[in-house]
C-alpha positions as CSV (number, residue, x, y, z in Angstrom):
1,M,18.7,134.2,59.4
2,T,21.4,136.3,57.7
3,V,24.3,138.4,59.0
4,G,22.3,141.5,57.9
5,D,19.4,140.4,60.1
6,I,21.7,140.1,63.1
7,V,23.3,143.5,62.3
8,Q,19.8,145.1,62.3
9,A,18.5,143.3,65.4
10,L,21.5,143.9,67.6
11,E,22.3,147.3,66.2
12,L,25.9,146.3,65.2
13,T,28.4,148.4,63.3
14,V,29.5,147.0,59.9
15,Y,33.2,147.8,59.6
16,C,33.9,145.9,56.4
17,G,32.9,142.9,54.3
18,K,29.5,144.3,53.4
19,K,29.2,142.0,50.4
20,G,28.8,139.1,52.9
21,L,25.7,140.5,54.8
22,E,23.5,137.9,53.0
23,R,25.5,135.0,54.4
24,R,23.4,132.5,56.3
25,V,24.1,132.1,60.0
26,T,23.9,128.7,61.6
27,G,25.0,129.5,65.1
28,G,27.8,131.3,67.0
29,Y,31.2,130.6,68.6
30,V,32.9,132.7,71.3
31,S,36.6,132.6,71.9
32,D,39.7,134.7,71.8
33,L,42.0,131.8,71.1
34,L,42.6,131.3,67.4
35,S,43.5,127.6,67.8
36,D,40.3,127.0,69.7
37,V,38.2,128.6,66.9
38,M,40.1,126.7,64.3
39,G,39.5,123.4,66.1
40,H,35.9,123.9,67.1
41,A,34.0,126.5,65.2
42,D,31.6,125.3,62.4
43,T,30.8,126.6,59.0
44,G,28.3,129.4,59.0
45,Q,28.8,130.5,62.6
46,V,29.3,134.0,63.8
47,W,32.6,134.4,65.8
48,V,32.5,136.7,68.8
49,T,36.0,137.9,69.8
50,L,38.1,140.9,70.8
51,Q,40.9,139.9,68.5
52,T,41.4,142.4,65.7
53,H,44.5,141.3,63.7
54,K,44.6,139.8,60.3
55,N,44.9,136.2,61.5
56,V,41.3,136.5,62.6
57,M,40.3,136.7,58.9
58,A,42.6,133.7,58.1
59,I,40.7,131.6,60.6
60,A,37.3,133.0,59.5
61,S,38.0,132.2,55.9
62,L,39.5,128.7,56.7
63,K,36.4,127.8,58.7
64,D,34.0,129.6,56.3
65,L,32.4,131.6,59.1
66,A,29.5,133.9,58.4
67,A,30.9,136.9,60.2
68,V,33.1,138.2,63.1
69,I,31.7,140.3,65.9
70,L,34.3,142.5,67.7
71,V,33.2,143.3,71.3
72,T,33.8,146.2,73.7
73,G,34.4,148.8,71.0
74,H,37.3,147.0,69.3
75,K,37.9,147.8,65.7
76,P,39.6,145.8,63.0
77,D,43.1,146.8,62.0
78,E,43.7,147.8,58.4
79,N,44.9,144.4,57.2
80,T,41.9,142.7,58.8
81,A,39.6,145.1,57.0
82,H,41.3,144.6,53.7
83,Q,41.0,140.8,54.0
84,S,37.4,141.0,55.2
85,E,36.5,142.9,51.9
86,E,38.4,140.3,49.8
87,E,36.8,137.3,51.5
88,A,33.3,139.0,51.8
89,I,33.2,138.0,55.5
90,P,31.7,140.9,57.5
91,V,33.6,142.2,60.5
92,L,31.0,143.8,62.8
93,G,31.4,145.7,66.0
94,T,29.6,146.5,69.3
95,H,30.3,148.2,72.5
96,M,28.7,145.3,74.4
97,S,30.8,142.8,76.2
98,A,31.2,139.3,74.8
99,F,28.8,138.0,77.5
100,D,26.1,140.4,76.6
101,V,26.3,140.2,72.8
102,T,26.5,136.4,73.0
103,G,23.4,136.1,75.1
104,K,21.5,138.4,72.6
105,L,22.8,136.5,69.7
106,Y,21.8,133.1,71.2
107,E,18.3,134.4,71.8
108,L,18.0,135.8,68.3
109,I,19.2,132.6,66.6
110,N,17.1,130.3,68.7
111,K,13.8,132.1,68.5
């Protein structure tokens, strides 16, 4: 499954990093603590968070994550969007809560 498949299935907004929509997704990780994601997320996962600052992209790049999903209508700040484009790691958005989008993401990945 690719990031693009998830975008389509969950009707997510692609804010930036469109070059990375073909990245393969291996699973998901949900946390708003950067240190938690840095310590526990795995390569290829989609990170679900409400954090929007540029450090999100530093962690996503360090961990080689497939994409970042921002919940509850949050949008990336300008520095985050710029880094997303440079790293080709998509930043996606939804108005769903972290709980709801995570449940749908889990079902989609584990079909």
